[in-house]
C-alpha positions as CSV (number, residue, x, y, z in Angstrom):
1,M,-10.2,-1.8,-54.7
2,A,-9.2,-0.8,-51.2
3,I,-11.7,1.1,-49.2
4,A,-10.2,4.2,-47.6
5,T,-10.9,4.4,-43.9
6,A,-11.3,7.6,-42.0
7,P,-8.5,8.4,-39.6
8,R,-9.3,7.7,-36.0
9,V,-10.1,10.9,-34.1
10,K,-8.7,11.1,-30.6
11,T,-11.0,12.3,-27.9
12,P,-9.7,15.3,-26.0
13,L,-8.9,13.1,-23.0
14,R,-6.6,10.9,-25.1
15,T,-4.6,13.7,-26.5
16,S,-1.3,14.7,-24.7
17,V,-2.8,18.1,-23.9
18,G,-5.9,16.5,-22.4
19,L,-3.9,14.1,-20.4
20,K,-1.8,16.9,-19.0
21,V,-4.9,18.8,-18.0
22,L,-6.3,15.7,-16.4
23,M,-3.1,15.1,-14.4
24,A,-3.0,18.8,-13.4
25,V,-6.7,18.9,-12.3
26,T,-6.5,15.6,-10.3
27,G,-3.2,16.7,-8.8
28,I,-4.8,20.0,-7.6
29,L,-7.7,18.1,-6.1
30,L,-5.3,15.9,-4.2
31,V,-3.4,19.0,-3.0
32,L,-6.6,20.6,-1.7
33,F,-7.3,17.4,0.2
34,L,-3.8,17.5,1.7
35,V,-4.4,21.1,2.8
36,A,-7.7,20.2,4.5
37,H,-6.2,17.1,6.1
38,M,-3.3,19.1,7.5
39,L,-5.5,21.8,9.0
40,G,-7.5,19.0,10.7
41,N,-4.3,17.4,12.0
42,L,-3.2,20.8,13.5
43,K,-6.2,20.7,15.8
44,I,-4.1,18.4,18.0
45,F,-2.4,21.5,19.4
46,V,-5.8,22.7,20.7
47,G,-6.2,19.6,22.9
48,A,-7.5,16.1,23.0
49,E,-11.1,17.0,23.3
50,S,-11.0,19.3,20.3
51,F,-9.1,16.8,18.2
52,D,-11.3,13.9,19.1
53,H,-14.4,16.0,18.4
54,Y,-13.1,16.8,14.9
55,A,-12.3,13.2,14.1
56,H,-15.8,12.1,15.1
57,W,-17.4,15.1,13.3
58,L,-15.8,13.8,10.1
59,R,-17.8,10.6,10.5
60,D,-21.1,12.5,11.0
61,I,-20.8,14.9,8.0
62,G,-24.0,14.7,5.9
63,T,-26.2,13.1,8.6
64,P,-29.1,12.6,8.7
65,L,-29.2,12.8,4.9
66,L,-26.3,10.3,4.7
67,P,-25.8,7.3,7.0
68,H,-23.0,7.4,9.5
69,T,-19.5,7.5,7.9
70,W,-20.9,7.6,4.4
71,Y,-19.3,11.0,3.7
72,L,-15.9,9.6,4.5
73,W,-16.4,6.6,2.2
74,I,-17.6,8.9,-0.6
75,Q,-14.6,11.1,-0.1
76,R,-12.3,8.1,-0.1
77,G,-13.9,6.8,-3.3
78,G,-13.3,10.2,-5.0
79,L,-9.7,10.3,-3.8
80,V,-9.1,6.8,-5.2
81,I,-10.6,7.8,-8.6
82,A,-8.4,11.0,-8.6
83,V,-5.3,9.0,-7.7
84,I,-5.9,6.4,-10.4
85,A,-6.6,9.1,-13.0
86,H,-3.5,10.9,-11.9
87,I,-1.3,7.9,-12.2
88,W,-2.8,6.7,-15.4
89,S,-2.4,10.1,-17.2
90,A,1.2,10.4,-15.9
91,T,2.0,6.8,-17.1
92,V,0.6,7.3,-20.5
93,L,2.4,10.6,-21.0
94,A,5.7,9.0,-19.8
95,M,5.2,6.1,-22.3
96,R,4.5,8.5,-25.1
97,A,7.6,10.6,-24.3
98,R,9.7,7.4,-24.3
99,A,8.2,6.2,-27.6
100,A,9.0,9.6,-29.2
101,R,12.7,9.0,-28.4
102,P,13.2,5.4,-29.5
103,V,16.9,5.8,-30.2
104,R,19.2,5.4,-27.2
105,Y,22.6,6.9,-27.4
106,A,25.7,5.2,-26.0
107,H,26.6,8.3,-24.0
108,R,23.8,10.4,-22.7
109,G,24.3,13.9,-21.4
110,K,23.3,14.9,-17.9
111,V,19.5,15.0,-17.5
112,Q,18.4,18.5,-17.0
113,G,15.9,19.4,-14.4
114,S,15.5,19.4,-10.6
115,Y,16.0,16.5,-8.3
116,A,12.2,16.3,-7.8
117,A,11.6,16.1,-11.6
118,R,14.1,13.2,-11.9
119,T,12.5,11.3,-9.0
120,M,8.8,11.8,-9.6
121,R,8.3,8.1,-10.3
122,W,10.1,6.9,-7.1
123,G,8.5,9.7,-5.1
124,G,5.1,8.4,-6.2
125,V,6.0,4.9,-5.1
126,I,7.1,6.1,-1.7
127,I,3.9,8.2,-1.3
128,L,1.8,5.2,-2.3
129,L,3.5,2.9,0.3
130,F,3.2,5.7,2.9
131,V,-0.6,6.1,2.3
132,I,-1.1,2.3,2.7
133,Y,0.9,2.4,6.0
134,H,-0.9,5.5,7.2
135,I,-4.3,3.9,6.6
136,L,-3.3,0.7,8.4
137,D,-1.9,2.7,11.2
138,L,-4.3,5.6,12.0
139,T,-7.4,4.6,10.0
140,T,-7.9,0.9,10.6
141,G,-5.6,0.8,13.7
142,H,-3.9,-2.5,12.7
143,L,-0.4,-1.0,13.2
144,N,-1.3,1.4,16.0
145,P,-0.3,0.6,19.7
146,V,-3.6,1.9,21.0
147,A,-6.0,1.4,18.1
148,D,-8.9,3.1,19.9
149,K,-11.3,4.6,17.4
150,Q,-13.0,6.5,20.1
151,H,-9.9,8.4,21.1
152,P,-7.9,9.4,17.9
153,Y,-5.8,11.8,20.0
154,A,-4.4,8.9,22.0
155,N,-3.7,7.0,18.9
156,V,-1.6,9.8,17.4
157,V,0.3,10.4,20.7
158,A,1.1,6.6,21.0
159,D,2.1,6.4,17.4
160,F,4.8,9.1,17.6
161,A,6.0,8.4,21.1
162,P,9.8,8.7,21.7
163,G,10.1,4.9,21.9
164,R,8.7,4.7,18.4
165,W,11.2,7.1,16.9
166,Y,11.5,4.9,13.8
167,V,7.8,5.7,13.0
168,T,8.6,9.4,13.1
169,L,11.7,8.9,10.9
170,F,9.7,7.0,8.3
171,Y,6.9,9.6,8.5
172,T,9.5,12.4,8.0
173,L,11.1,10.7,5.0
174,A,7.7,10.1,3.4
175,I,6.6,13.8,4.0
176,L,9.8,15.1,2.5
177,A,9.2,12.8,-0.6
178,I,5.7,14.3,-0.8
179,G,7.2,17.8,-0.6
180,F,9.6,17.2,-3.5
181,H,6.7,15.6,-5.5
182,L,4.4,18.5,-4.7
183,R,7.0,21.1,-5.6
184,H,7.5,19.7,-9.1
185,G,3.9,18.6,-9.5
186,I,2.3,22.0,-8.6
187,Y,4.7,23.8,-10.8
188,S,3.9,21.5,-13.7
189,A,0.2,21.9,-13.1
190,L,0.3,25.7,-13.0
191,R,2.5,25.7,-16.1
192,T,0.0,23.5,-17.9
193,L,-3.1,25.5,-16.9
194,G,-1.5,29.0,-17.0
195,Q,0.8,31.3,-18.9
196,Q,4.3,30.1,-19.7
197,T,6.0,33.5,-19.7
198,K,9.2,34.1,-17.8
199,R,7.3,36.1,-15.1
200,G,4.7,33.4,-14.9
201,E,7.4,30.7,-14.6
202,R,8.9,32.6,-11.6
203,R,5.5,33.0,-10.0
204,N,4.6,29.3,-10.5
205,R,7.9,28.2,-9.0
206,A,7.4,30.4,-6.0
207,I,3.9,29.2,-5.4
208,A,4.9,25.5,-5.8
209,L,7.8,25.9,-3.4
210,G,5.6,27.8,-0.9
211,V,2.8,25.3,-0.9
212,A,5.3,22.3,-0.6
213,V,7.1,24.0,2.4
214,V,3.9,24.9,4.2
215,L,2.5,21.4,3.8
216,C,5.7,19.7,4.9
217,V,6.0,21.9,8.0
218,G,2.3,21.5,8.8
219,Y,2.4,17.7,8.6
220,L,5.8,17.3,10.4
221,A,4.7,19.6,13.2
222,V,2.5,16.9,14.8
223,P,4.9,14.0,15.0
224,F,7.8,16.2,16.2
225,A,5.5,17.9,18.8
226,V,4.7,14.4,20.2
227,L,8.3,13.3,20.0
228,T,9.6,16.3,22.0
229,G,6.8,16.2,24.5
230,L,5.0,19.4,23.4
231,V,1.9,17.2,22.8
232,S,1.3,14.4,25.2
């Protein structure tokens, strides 16, 4: 006689709803970091002394309770966990969506949705590569012409100098990819966490577009200011 086994109960985190909430929450945390990082970058327009002071202050946050630079490492660890959770939840949801449609038709209709929605995967890859390059360039200094940790302002100016226009071009393409990713991601997060009425849909789209545009303009202001000589 076969013994009946109780059905496996999924934890909230493993349900599709739980994964969507996890992806939304981690995405919002990453957006908040981008906003804070952008505001710090814009200090470059105040002058070298202010920008360098801000960069060194980041390394001293929490002292003397925390050793020097520990706050930055704690922050980086939290960001890594958020990124991994974000990618994991997105990947599981994508695999489940594909498994739910196992039959492939010979002729598929045009996929509905925005450009950003259709390129979220590749946008994520571009962003990941950009983050790796950005760390090697302005954090560790391995790819920076100056690589002087005591003078971050000089590092930024040297990085986006007119003779290194290709760096500005790559930076611009990466920021635009982030913008498309943010526009769709913020809209999806707000849709997951809020009402899905027509009025709410319009509000969410406006918020997502506004945040994406502000962040793109804020991040691109620095390299183009250096490239045009406004910051030198």
